[in-house]
Structure formats: C-alpha cells, structure tokens
KOLSEKOL-965212 format. One record per atom (N, C-alpha, C, O, CB): x, y, z. Coordinates in steps of 0.2 Angstrom, whole numbers, plus 5000, padded with zeros to 4 digits. Glycine has a CB too. Layout:
REM residues N
XYZ
...
REM end
This chain:
REM residues 105
493149315173
492749265171
492049275172
491649255168
493049195174
491849295178
491149305180
490849355175
490249355174
491149325187
491249405174
490949465170
490849435163
490349465160
491449515169
491149395160
491049365153
490349335153
489949345149
491549315151
490249295158
489549255159
489049315159
488449305156
489549205165
489149365163
488649415164
488549455158
487949465156
488849465170
489049465154
488949505148
488649465143
488249495139
489649525145
488749395143
488449355137
487649355138
487249355133
488649285138
487349365144
486649365145
486349435145
485749445145
486449335152
486749485144
486549555144
486349575137
486649555132
487149605146
485749615137
485449635130
485949695127
485849705121
484749665131
486349725131
486749785128
487449765127
487849805127
486649845133
487649705127
488349685127
488649705121
489249725121
488349605127
488349715115
488649745109
488749815110
489249845107
488249725103
488349855113
488349925114
488949935118
489349985117
487749955117
489049895123
489649905128
490249895125
490749935125
489549865134
490349845121
490949825117
491149885112
491649895112
490849755113
490649905109
490749965104
491050025108
491550055105
490149985100
490750035113
490950095117
491650085120
492050135119
490450105123
491850035122
492550025125
493050015119
493550045120
492549955129
492849995113
493249995108
493450065105
493950085104
492949955102
492850105105
492950175103
493450215108
493850255106
492350205102
493250205114
493650235119
494450215119
494850255120
493450215126
494550155118
495250125117
495550155111
496250155111
495250055118
495250165106
495550185100
495550255099
495850285094
495150155094
495350295104
495350365103
496050395103
496450375107
494950395109
496150445099
496750475098
496650545101
496150585101
497050485091
497250565105
497150635108
497850645111
498250605112
496550645112
497850705114
498450725118
498550685124
498050665127
498550805119
499150675126
499250645133
499050685139
499050745139
500050625134
498650655143
498450695149
498850685155
498650705161
497650675150
499350645155
499750635161
499950695165
499950695171
500350595159
500150745161
500450805165
499850835168
499950865174
500750855160
499250845165
498650865168
498450825175
498250855180
498050875163
498550765174
498350715180
498850735185
498650735191
498350645177
499450735184
499950745189
499850815192
499950815199
500650745186
499750865189
499650925192
498950925196
498950955201
499550985186
498450895193
497850905197
497750855203
497450875208
497250875192
498150805203
498050755209
498650755213
498650755219
497850685206
499250745210
499850735214
500150795217
500350795222
500350695210
500150845213
500450915215
500150935222
500550955226
500450965210
499450935222
499250965229
499350915235
499550935240
498450965228
499450855234
499650805239
500350815241
500450815247
499550735237
500750825236
501450835238
501550905241
501950905246
501950835231
501250955239
501251015242
501051015249
501351045254
500951075238
500450985250
500150975257
500650945262
500850965267
499550935257
500950885259
501450845264
502050885265
502350895271
501650785260
502350925260
502950965261
502851025265
503251035270
503250985254
502251055264
502151115269
501951095276
502051125280
501551155266
501651035277
501451015283
502150995287
502251015293
501050945283
502650965284
503250955287
503651015288
503951025294
503650905282
503651065284
503951125285
503651165290
503951195295
503951165278
502951175291
502651205296
502751175303
502751205308
501951215294
502751105303
502951075309
503551095312
503651105318
502850995308
504051095307
504751115310
504751185312
505051205317
505251105304
504451225308
504451305310
504051315317
504251345321
504151345305
503451275317
503051285323
503351255330
503251275335
502351255322
503851205329
504151175334
504551225338
504651215344
504651115332
504851275335
505251325338
504851385341
505051415345
505751355333
504151385339
503751445341
503251425346
503051465350
503451475335
502951365345
502451335350
502651285354
502951235352
501851315345
502551285360
502751235365
502251175366
502451115367
502851265372
501551185365
501051135366
501051095359
500951125354
500351165367
501151025360
501150985354
500550985350
500550985344
501350915356
499950985354
499250985350
499151045346
498951045341
498750975356
499351105349
499251165346
499751175340
499551195335
499351225351
500351145341
500751145335
500551105329
500551125324
501451115338
500251045331
499951005326
499351035322
499351035316
499750935329
498951065326
498351095323
498551155319
498351165313
497851115329
499051195321
499251255317
499651235311
499451265306
499751295322
500051185311
500351155305
499851135300
499951145294
500851105307
499451095303
498951065298
498451115295
498351115289
498451015302
498251165299
497851225296
498251265291
498051285285
497651265301
498851275292
499351315287
499451275281
499451305276
499951335291
499551215282
499651165276
499051165272
499051165265
499851095278
498451165275
497851165271
497751235267
497551235261
497251155275
497951285270
497851355267
498351355261
498151375256
498051405272
498951335262
499451335256
499251285251
499251315245
500151305259
498951235252
498651185247
498051215243
498051215237
498551115250
497651245247
497051285244
497251335240
497051345234
496651305250
497751375242
498051435238
498351405231
498251435226
498551475242
498751345232
498951315226
498451295221
498551305215
499451255228
497951265223
497351245219
497051305216
496851305210
496851205223
496951365219
496651425216
497151455211
496851475206
496551475222
497751455213
498251475208
498251435201
498251465196
498951485211
498251365202
498251325197
497651335192
497651335186
498251255199
497051345196
496451355192
496451425188
496251425182
495851355197
496751475191
496751535188
497251535182
497151565177
497051595193
497851495183
498251495177
497951455171
498051475165
498951455179
497551395173
497251365168
496651405164
496651395158
496851305171
496351445168
495851485165
496151545160
495951555155
495451525170
496751565163
497151615159
497351585152
497351615147
497651645163
497651525153
497851495147
497351465142
497451435137
498351435149
496751465145
496151435140
496051365141
495651335137
496251455133
496351335146
496251255146
495651245150
495351185150
496851225149
495351285154
494751275158
494151305155
493651305158
494851295165
494151335149
493551365146
493051305144
493251255141
493751405140
492451315145
491951265143
491951265135
491951315132
491251285145
491851205133
491751195125
491051205123
490551165126
492051125124
490951245119
490251265116
489951205112
489351205111
490251325112
490351155110
490051105106
489851045110
489550995108
490651075101
489951045117
489750995121
489051005123
488851055124
490250985127
488750945124
488050945126
487950915133
488350875134
487550915121
487550945137
487450915143
486850865143
486250875140
487250965148
486950805145
486450745145
486050745151
485550705151
486750675143
REM end
C-alpha cells in the first residue's frame, strides 16, 4: 500500500510500469534448471561432501578441531572443483559465450 502512494507521486511511474509489464510478458526458455545447477547444486555438494569427509576423517584424525578444519577444507575444494567443471561444461556447450549483440551500459 505504501508503494502505491510513493509511485503515484513519482515522475517515472509510467516508465516503471512499462518495464515491469514487458518483463512479465517476456517469452523464453525456462531457467529453472540453470538456477538449480548454479545455486543449489554447489550447496548440496558442499553439505554432502562435508558430511562424508567428517565420517572419513573421524577414523583418521583424533583431534576434533583438526578433523573439522580438514573436513571443511576438503568440502570447499570439492565444491570449488564442481564449480570449475560446471563452468567448463557450460563453455564447451556454448551456454557461457558472450552475446555480441548485447551492449554494456
């Protein structure tokens, strides 16, 4: 409700409305899979690898603090490698190539 009052006094209210209407009416491919791969997959891989390394390191390292640090570091390395592999696959498939028609504002 407060935003409506603010927008009524704004000089650019029509421009904003047009922009949001065009964005809402835009047609294109679904981006859900790209979003899941980009955001959720690294989180899931980090959590799973952290749990796995914690179990493995429990048998190898006696000090709890050292075990936690080692597990965390190894989980970060695995997640970082996943991100690098994902970027390489995207580049290879052509999904990450810059579009020559886009302009930088």
